[in-house]
C-alpha positions in Angstrom: -120.8 -55.4 27.8 -120.3 -51.8 27.5 -116.5 -52.0 27.5 -116.5 -54.6 24.8 -118.7 -52.3 22.6 -116.1 -49.6 22.9 -113.5 -52.0 21.7 -115.4 -53.3 18.7 -116.0 -49.9 17.3 -112.5 -48.9 16.6 -111.6 -52.2 15.3 -114.3 -52.0 12.6 -113.2 -48.7 11.5 -109.6 -49.8 11.2 -110.7 -52.7 9.1 -112.8 -50.4 6.7 -109.7 -48.0 6.2 -107.0 -50.6 5.3 -108.8 -51.4 1.8 -109.0 -47.8 0.8 -105.4 -47.1 1.5 -104.4 -50.2 -0.4 -106.2 -49.1 -3.3 -105.0 -45.7 -3.6 -101.4 -46.9 -3.3 -102.0 -49.3 -6.3 -103.6 -46.1 -8.1 -100.4 -44.2 -7.7 -98.3 -46.8 -9.7 -100.6 -47.4 -12.4 -98.4 -45.5 -14.9 -95.8 -48.0 -14.9 -93.4 -45.9 -12.7 -91.1 -47.9 -10.7 -90.7 -47.5 -7.0 -87.2 -46.6 -7.3 -88.1 -44.0 -9.8 -90.4 -42.4 -7.2 -87.9 -42.4 -4.6 -85.4 -40.6 -6.8 -88.0 -37.8 -7.8 -88.8 -37.4 -4.3 -85.3 -36.6 -3.3 -84.6 -34.6 -6.5 -85.3 -31.3 -5.0 -82.8 -31.9 -2.1 -80.1 -32.7 -4.7 -80.8 -29.4 -6.5 -80.5 -27.6 -3.3 -77.1 -29.0 -2.5 -75.9 -28.1 -6.0 -76.8 -24.5 -5.5 -75.2 -24.3 -2.2 -72.0 -25.9 -3.8 -72.0 -23.2 -6.4 -72.6 -20.5 -4.1 -69.7 -21.6 -1.9 -67.2 -21.6 -4.9 -68.3 -18.2 -6.2 -68.3 -16.6 -2.8 -65.3 -14.8 -1.7 -63.0 -16.4 0.9 -64.1 -15.6 4.4 -62.1 -12.6 6.0 -60.4 -13.3 9.1 -61.2 -10.8 11.8 -58.5 -9.3 14.1 -58.3 -10.6 17.6 -59.2 -7.1 18.8 -62.2 -6.8 16.7 -63.4 -10.4 17.7 -63.1 -9.5 21.3 -65.0 -6.3 20.8 -67.9 -8.1 19.2 -67.9 -10.7 22.0 -67.7 -8.0 24.6 -70.7 -6.2 22.7 -72.8 -9.5 22.5 -71.9 -10.6 26.0 -72.8 -7.3 27.6 -75.5 -8.1 30.1 -77.0 -5.8 32.5 -77.1 -7.2 35.9 -79.8 -6.4 38.4 -79.3 -5.5 41.8 -78.7 -8.7 43.9 -77.0 -10.8 41.0 -73.5 -10.5 42.8 -73.1 -14.4 42.1 -71.8 -13.7 38.6 -68.9 -11.5 39.9 -68.0 -14.3 42.3 -67.9 -17.0 39.5 -65.6 -14.6 37.4 -63.4 -14.2 40.2 -63.2 -17.8 41.0 -62.3 -18.5 37.2 -59.6 -15.9 37.3 -58.1 -17.3 40.4 -58.3 -20.8 38.8 -56.4 -19.8 35.5 -53.9 -17.4 37.4 -51.7 -20.3 38.3 -50.9 -21.1 34.7 -47.9 -19.1 33.1 -49.2 -16.8 30.4 -45.9 -16.9 28.5 -46.3 -20.5 28.0 -49.2 -20.1 25.3 -47.5 -17.3 23.4 -47.8 -17.9 19.6 -50.6 -20.3 20.1 -53.3 -17.9 18.7 -55.0 -19.5 15.7 -54.1 -17.9 12.5 -56.8 -17.7 9.7 -54.7 -18.5 6.6 -56.6 -19.8 3.8 -55.6 -23.4 2.5 -56.1 -22.0 -1.0 -53.2 -19.5 -0.7 -50.4 -20.6 -3.2 -47.1 -21.8 -1.6 -44.1 -19.5 -2.8 -40.6 -21.0 -2.8 -37.9 -18.5 -3.2 -34.5 -19.2 -4.6 -31.3 -18.9 -2.3 -29.0 -16.0 -3.5 -25.7 -17.1 -4.9 -23.5 -15.5 -2.3 -25.6 -17.8 0.3 -25.1 -21.0 -1.5 -22.4 -23.3 -0.4 -20.8 -23.8 -3.7 -17.1 -22.9 -4.9 -18.6 -19.9 -7.0 -19.4 -18.2 -3.7 -15.7 -18.1 -2.9 -14.2 -16.8 -6.0 -12.8 -13.7 -4.4 -11.0 -15.7 -1.4 -9.6 -18.0 -4.1 -8.1 -15.2 -6.0 -6.6 -13.6 -2.9 -5.0 -16.9 -1.8 -3.7 -17.6 -5.1 -2.1 -14.2 -5.3 -0.6 -14.5 -2.0 0.9 -17.8 -2.8 2.3 -16.4 -6.0 4.0 -13.6 -4.1 5.4 -15.9 -1.6 6.8 -18.2 -4.1 8.2 -15.2 -6.2 9.8 -13.8 -2.9 11.7 -16.9 -2.3 12.8 -17.8 -5.9 13.9 -14.1 -6.4 15.8 -13.9 -3.0 17.5 -17.2 -3.6 18.5 -16.2 -6.9 20.0 -12.9 -6.1 21.9 -14.8 -3.2 23.3 -17.3 -5.8 24.6 -14.6 -8.0 26.3 -12.7 -5.2 28.0 -15.8 -4.1 29.1 -16.7 -7.6 30.7 -13.2 -8.1 32.4 -13.4 -4.7 33.8 -16.7 -5.5 35.2 -15.5 -8.9 36.6 -12.4 -7.5 37.9 -13.4 -4.0 41.4 -14.5 -5.2 42.0 -11.1 -6.9 40.8 -9.1 -4.0 42.8 -11.0 -1.4 45.9 -10.4 -3.4 45.6 -6.7 -3.6 43.8 -5.9 -0.1 45.0 -7.2 3.4 41.3 -6.9 4.7 38.4 -8.2 2.7 34.8 -8.3 3.9 34.8 -6.2 7.1 31.3 -6.0 8.5 32.1 -3.2 10.8 30.6 -4.8 14.0 33.8 -5.3 15.8 36.2 -2.5 17.2 39.2 -3.8 15.4 38.9 -4.4 11.5 38.4 -8.2 11.1 38.4 -9.8 7.5 35.2 -12.0 7.5 35.8 -13.1 3.9 32.0 -12.9 3.1 29.6 -10.7 1.6 27.5 -8.3 3.8 23.8 -8.6 3.0 22.0 -5.2 3.3 18.7 -6.4 2.0 17.3 -9.1 -0.5 18.9 -7.2 -3.5 21.9 -5.4 -2.2 25.1 -6.9 -1.1 28.2 -5.0 0.2 31.9 -5.8 0.5 34.5 -3.7 2.2 38.1 -4.0 1.3 41.1 -1.9 2.7 44.8 -2.3 3.4 46.2 -1.3 0.2 48.8 1.4 -0.8 47.4 4.9 -1.8 43.7 4.2 -1.0 41.8 4.4 2.2 39.5 1.7 1.2 37.2 0.1 -1.7 33.6 -0.4 -1.2 31.9 -2.9 -3.7 28.1 -2.9 -3.9 26.1 -5.4 -5.9 22.8 -3.9 -6.8 20.6 -6.7 -8.1 17.1 -6.3 -9.5 14.3 -6.6 -7.0 13.5 -10.2 -8.1 11.7 -10.8 -4.8 9.2 -8.3 -5.5 6.3 -9.6 -7.6 5.3 -6.1 -8.7 8.9 -5.2 -9.7 9.1 -8.5 -11.5 5.9 -7.7 -13.7 7.3 -4.2 -14.4 10.5 -5.6 -16.0 8.6 -7.6 -18.5 7.7 -4.1 -19.9 10.9 -2.4 -19.1 13.9 -4.6 -18.8 16.7 -3.6 -16.7 20.2 -5.0 -15.7 22.0 -5.9 -12.5 24.8 -3.5 -11.5 28.1 -3.6 -9.7 29.4 -0.4 -8.3 32.9 0.1 -7.1 33.8 3.1 -5.0 37.5 3.6 -4.3 38.5 6.5 -1.7 41.9 7.8 -2.2 44.3 9.6 0.1 44.5 13.3 -0.2 48.2 13.2 -1.4 47.8 10.4 -4.0 45.6 12.1 -6.3 46.0 15.6 -8.3 43.4 18.1 -8.9 41.2 17.0 -11.8 37.6 15.8 -12.7 37.3 13.0 -15.4 34.3 10.7 -16.5 33.9 8.3 -19.4 30.9 6.0 -20.2 27.9 5.7 -22.3 26.5 9.0 -23.6 23.2 8.4 -21.7 24.9 7.9 -18.6 27.2 11.0 -19.2 24.4 13.3 -19.9 22.5 12.0 -16.7 25.7 12.4 -14.5 26.4 15.8 -15.8 23.0 17.1 -14.6 23.0 15.1 -11.2 26.6 15.1 -9.8 27.9 18.3 -8.4 31.4 18.2 -9.6 30.7 17.2 -13.0 28.1 20.1 -13.4 30.7 22.7 -12.0 33.9 21.7 -13.4 32.7 19.9 -16.9 30.3 22.2 -18.0 30.8 21.5 -21.6 28.8 18.9 -23.7 30.1 15.3 -23.6 32.6 14.8 -26.3 33.0 11.8 -28.4 35.8 9.2 -27.7 36.6 8.3 -31.4 39.8 10.2 -31.1 41.1 7.7 -28.5 39.8 4.7 -30.5 36.7 4.4 -28.3 33.4 3.0 -29.7 30.8 5.6 -30.9 28.3 4.9 -27.8 31.1 6.2 -25.4 31.6 9.9 -24.5 34.2 11.6 -22.3 33.6 14.6 -19.8 36.9 16.3 -18.8 38.1 19.3 -16.9 41.0 19.7 -19.0 42.5 18.1 -22.2 45.7 17.2 -20.4 43.5 14.9 -18.0 42.1 13.2 -20.9 45.6 12.4 -22.5 47.0 11.1 -19.3 44.0 8.8 -18.3 43.4 7.3 -21.6 46.4 5.3 -22.3 46.6 2.1 -24.4 45.7 -0.2 -21.8 42.8 1.8 -20.4 41.4 2.1 -23.8 41.8 -1.7 -24.4 39.8 -2.3 -21.3 37.1 0.1 -22.3 36.9 -1.2 -25.9 36.6 -4.8 -25.1 34.0 -4.2 -22.4 32.0 -1.2 -23.6 28.8 -3.1 -23.4 29.3 -3.8 -19.6 30.7 -0.3 -18.5 28.0 2.3 -17.4 30.4 5.0 -16.1 33.9 5.6 -14.9 34.2 8.8 -12.7 37.5 10.0 -11.5 37.3 13.3 -9.1 39.0 15.1 -6.5 35.9 17.2 -5.7 33.5 14.3 -5.3 30.6 15.1 -3.1 27.8 12.9 -4.7 24.5 14.1 -6.2 23.4 17.6 -5.9 21.8 18.5 -2.7 18.4 19.9 -3.1 17.0 21.8 0.0 13.6 22.9 0.6 14.6 26.6 1.5 17.0 27.6 -1.1 20.7 26.5 -1.4 23.0 25.2 1.4 25.2 27.9 3.2 28.2 25.7 2.9 30.1 23.9 0.3 29.6 20.3 0.5 32.5 18.1 2.0 34.6 16.4 -0.8 36.6 13.4 -1.0 39.2 12.1 -3.8 37.2 9.3 -5.3 37.2 6.8 -8.2 33.7 5.6 -9.0 33.0 2.6 -11.4 29.6 1.4 -12.4 29.2 -1.9 -14.4 26.2 -3.5 -16.0 25.9 -7.2 -15.6 25.3 -9.2 -19.0 22.1 -10.9 -19.4 19.8 -7.8 -19.2 17.9 -9.3 -16.3 18.3 -13.0 -17.1 21.6 -13.2 -15.3 23.4 -16.5 -14.6 26.4 -17.2 -12.5 28.8 -17.4 -15.6 27.7 -13.9 -16.3 29.0 -12.7 -12.9 32.3 -14.4 -13.7 32.6 -12.4 -16.7 33.2 -9.1 -14.7 36.6 -10.3 -13.5 38.6 -8.1 -16.2 36.7 -5.1 -15.1 37.9 -5.5 -11.5 41.4 -5.7 -12.9 40.8 -2.3 -14.5 39.8 -0.9 -11.1 43.2 -2.2 -9.8 45.0 -0.6 -12.8 43.1 2.7 -12.5 44.1 3.2 -8.7 47.7 3.0 -9.6 47.3 5.1 -12.7 45.6 7.9 -10.7 48.3 7.9 -8.4 51.1 8.4 -11.2 49.2 11.0 -12.9 50.4 14.4 -12.2 49.6 17.7 -14.0 52.0 20.4 -15.1 52.3 23.7 -14.0 49.8 25.5 -16.4 47.3 22.5 -15.6 47.6 23.0 -11.9 47.1 26.6 -12.1 44.1 26.1 -14.3 42.6 23.7 -12.0 43.0 26.1 -8.9 41.4 28.9 -10.8 38.5 26.6 -11.6 38.1 25.7 -8.0 38.3 29.4 -6.8 35.7 30.4 -9.6 33.3 27.8 -8.3 33.7 28.9 -4.6 33.4 32.4 -5.4 30.2 31.7 -7.4 28.6 29.8 -4.6 29.4 32.5 -2.1 27.7 35.1 -4.4 24.8 32.8 -4.7 24.5 32.4 -1.0 25.2 35.9 0.1 21.7 36.9 0.5 21.0 33.8 2.7 23.9 34.2 4.7 22.8 37.8 5.5 19.5 36.6 6.6 20.9 33.8 8.7 23.3 36.4 10.4 20.3 38.9 10.9 18.4 36.0 12.5 21.3 35.2 14.8 21.5 38.9 15.9 17.8 39.2 16.7 17.9 36.0 18.8 20.9 37.4 20.7 19.0 40.7 21.4 16.1 38.9 22.4 17.9 36.7 24.9 19.5 39.8 26.2 16.1 41.4 26.8 14.6 38.4 28.5 17.6 38.4 30.8 17.1 42.0 31.8 13.5 41.5 32.2 14.1 38.6 34.5 16.3 40.7 36.8 14.6 41.2 40.2 16.7 44.1 41.2 15.5 47.4 39.8 18.9 49.2 40.2 20.9 46.3 38.4 18.1 46.1 35.8 18.6 49.8 35.1 22.4 49.4 34.6 22.2 46.5 32.3 19.8 48.5 30.1 22.4 51.4 29.9 25.1 49.2 29.2 23.0 47.5 26.2 22.5 51.0 24.8 25.9 52.1 25.0 27.0 49.0 23.0 24.4 49.9 20.3 25.7 53.4 20.2 29.2 52.2 19.5 28.1 49.8 16.7 26.3 52.9 15.2 29.4 55.0 15.5 31.7 52.4 13.9 29.4 52.0 10.9 29.3 55.6 10.4 33.2 55.8 10.5 33.5 53.1 7.9 31.1 55.0 5.7 33.2 58.2 5.8 36.2 56.2 5.0 34.7 54.8 1.9 33.6 58.1 0.8 37.1 59.5 1.2 38.7 56.7 -0.8 36.0 57.2 -3.4 37.1 60.9 -3.8 
């Protein structure tokens, strides 16, 4: 009974409480508010809180990434724990952890640290420089170099072949004339005995030589074809601004008895003025200004240099004037000399102590027509000038000076030699003094190197006696000169 009573009292209290709660629930919604509205109003404060947090997050500065060193220091500060006596178990556990991770390679995890880059940093894309791009614009310097190299190679091949064709064209047109006047045509000098090769000797890409010998009154004739440097690209470009002509130079060396003593030259006015300054024989024996050749019927563009008037009258006969007049545009210079030694020798230390060796020579210089644009036909047009060379050899052999002309020529050569000795007297004295000093020095060294003192003394006394004799001879000469003067 008692237990039933205790169960009944709570049941009654529960029944009484239900109607009251239900009535209060109805009173809360009397205003017509909907249940959904109530729910929204109840959670409105949470939504406002979320909006405030979002605004703070947007306005707040980005979090600063702390360096690993500072983070480890903070961790060490926070994790610092004072151990009491008897808490040795922690040390054992740390030691066990170190032993457990020591078997892993630390280098295996290099570069695995987390970097705190912000996702909001903009992505910057740099443009690749022009010299690193794989395009034709990056290789313009190489293209220019290769193009220039190809142009140089092509110009070299074309220019070399053209010079070779011109030289062969000249030889083909002149071969018959040369072989009819010379026994040997085309000796290259490689064999001990002279052999006629019948071809030109190429010295380089623009110079060809031909040696001929075996003719009366001449030792030999050297023909040199001097073409323009067509194989050189720079020279080709230069000739566009300053045109030039190919040249043929013929040098005939005569025997000593086959030419008389005279110096003569004829050619263009510009060439004569230049040769008079450069050539030793023309500057010494033809010191007068170049004279006009109008007296002999030569064009106004031609001039004459001659040692004597007799020589000019003897050389300029009708046939020679005919050759020069008809081919004046091709003739650069014609030079006959028994004192030919080439251009003046310019030494660094004064003049030479000896007169240069001379040869009796006929020198012809011809300009090839075309003024650079030469064709094989232009080379053929030089054949009449080679006939003039053959005629000049025979003409000079027959030309002889009269007695007065011979004496004048000898006086001119003696005068030139005397002037040369006067100019070089001081230099010859210095050279003689240098030789004497060297001789004395060598004698003193020989005496000093003598090991025997007695022999050394005798050598010194002999040297002193020689010096004394030289001094006495000089004094005797001075006395004789004074007596003659009185």
